[in-house]
C-alpha positions, 0 to 999 in steps of 0.5 A: 866135361866135368866142372872140377878145377883143372890141373895141368898134367906132366909131359910124357917125357921130362921137359928139357931145355936147349942150350943157347950156344950149341956145339953141334948143328944137331943141338940147335933148335932147328936140329931138334925139329926132326919132324920138319924134314920128315914131313917135307915142310921145306918143300911145302913152304915153297908152295905156301906158308899159310898166309891169310889163315887164322888158327885159334889156340884155345889154351892157357894163353900165349906169350906174344912177346916171345921172339918166335911169335912176335907179330904172329899173335892177334888180339884174342879173348879170355874166358874167365877173370883169371885169364888175360883179357886179350889172350896174349899172356901165358899163365902156365908157368910150368909148361908154357903150354899155350905158347908151345902150341902156338910155336908149333903152328906158326913159329917165325923161325929165321935161323938155326936157334929159332923154332919154325912152325908148320905155317909161319905165315898164318896168324894165331888167335889166342883164347886164354882159359888161364890155368884154372879152367873147366869144361865151360871155359872150353865151350866159351872158347870154341864159340868165341873162336868160331864167331871171330874168324877162326879158320882152324881151332886147335884144342890140345886138351882132353877129358875122359868124361863124356862130352857135355851137351854144351860142348857137343853143341859148341863143336857143331856150331864151330863146324857150321861156321866152316871151321876145322876143329883139331884136337889131341887124342890123349896121352897114356902116361897122363892116365888117358885110356881112350880117345878123350873129348873133344877129340871123340866128338864126331866131326873133329880131327882126332890126332894120335902120334908117331915117333921118329921112325914113323911107328905108332908112339906108345904114349898115345892113346888109340881108339876108333875115333882116331882120324890122323897121326902126327909127330909127337916124339920129342917136340921142341917149341918156344915157351916163356922165360919163366918156364925155360931160361933159353925160351925152349922146351922139349917133350912128347905128347899128342898136344904137340901132334895136334898143333902140328896137324893144325899147322898142316890144315892152315897150309891147305886152307891157304893153298885152297882158299875156296875149299870149305871145311869138309873138303879141307878135312877130306884132303887131309885124310885122303892124302894121309899115308896108310899105316898099321892095318889097311884102311882106317885103324885105331892107332893111325886113323886114316894114316900119317899126315902127308903135308906135301901130298895134301897140297898137291894131289888131286882129291875128289870133292865131298858134300859133307864132313867125311868124319860125320857118321850117317852123312852123305859125303860122295864126290861132286866134281873134280877140284873140290867143292867151294864154299857156299854160293858156287854154282855146279853148272849143267849136269851134262853138256856137249857141242859140235864143231862141224856139219858132219858132226851135227848130221851124226848127232841128228841121226843118233837123236832120230835113230834111237826113238825109231829103234825103240818103236820097232822093239816095242812093236815086236814085243807087242806082237809076240805078246799078242800071239801068246795071249789066248783069245778072250770069250766074246759071248755065250758059247753053244750049250751054255746054260740058257742057250739052245743048241744050234739050229733050234727054231727061235720061235720054239721054247728050248728043249729040256736041259736048256733052261735058265742058268742056275745061281751058284751055290755056297762055295761056288766061285767068287761073289759077283764083282770080286777077284778070283782066288789067289789074287792079291788085294791092291797095294799088297806089299812084297814079302820081305821088303823093306829089310829089317834093320841090322844091329850096329856092331859092338866095338871090342872091349879092351884098353884104348876103346871107349868105356874101357875104364873109369872117367878121369877127374876132369879135362887137362892139357896134353904136352 
């Protein structure tokens, strides 16, 4: 990421406040949370609300005194001297960005005029970078979160510049600590033209957005790194009073989509506490609702998020993060792999419950090798019949051998003298193989196959390299 000082970007849609005394149910905070019903969150909350899971929010800090977040925010960290040392103060006086992200993830709810998060029983670990931060702050924030118990790390920010080696190393470090890293893909109206970093770093859950109809939201960037789509159209959330007198704002952006996905990941980790991060990610993407072109596509990734399916559907286990290229991610056993230390047990095992079964098993065990011996005997007999008899000695009339019946005491007749030495070009030299015999170790022609060149992504808007880099990383509404 660039080292330039960051400026917070405007929302895709102008932020609006919500009246504290609504005339209609649709005008309540809960009424604006259309995505809760779309995602079947009330049904999901009957299974789990995210208890026991810690979600780190690397952002502008969080207003821990907001009614929707009171008791939800742990003591965190500040990455620079301008940020709150414990992260529990939101320095963004224009958007209240960090507070809104935390509310989308773990808002307490309680009544129609309070925001309910996706995982209201989860805890938020705030890592504040203030409002004047650079790429190094993001690196420090990710590493601190990984070292301090974060199960999920939410990064609702982005930069079109290539990720620095330090940021890539920080993301890989977090993945090695069994954290699930979720990041927003970027917003078109903020100048983003491709999936931004850190969302485009392999292994990160890159989140694009869809609207109230489930269609791809035009304000979201797209690209081959897209992993999953979340709601991003008109998302309401808690903000400090300095931003909105009634404590709420409404806006559209992939930042909110990423926060909602982080909440879903928290639900999965709470329901399946023994699953490691790769299997949590696998469960998230394997249960997504395919949208757009069949399979993974640049707009929806693997599809629209489906929290209820992620909590209930059977998903084969994997052995590595399915988002990492070149890594083996095949199934291991039903139910999902647990965290390190779990024993897979014997590969095959069976038993019998009666004597008849034991006799049948014994017969099978003895019969198989006997049949094998019979087949081998038949093959050898056929091969022997087809093989011509080898010469066992000199034949009559060969050089140096007298004709049959010639007296042993008499010298051989003319023409039966000692054999002549072969001349130049006559047969192979003594001890050498015959013509056409391949030397030992000669490789098979055409093996191994030559490597093929990787496919080149199509040019055009929304694909990496399609435009000049942005000035630096920025928050996304």
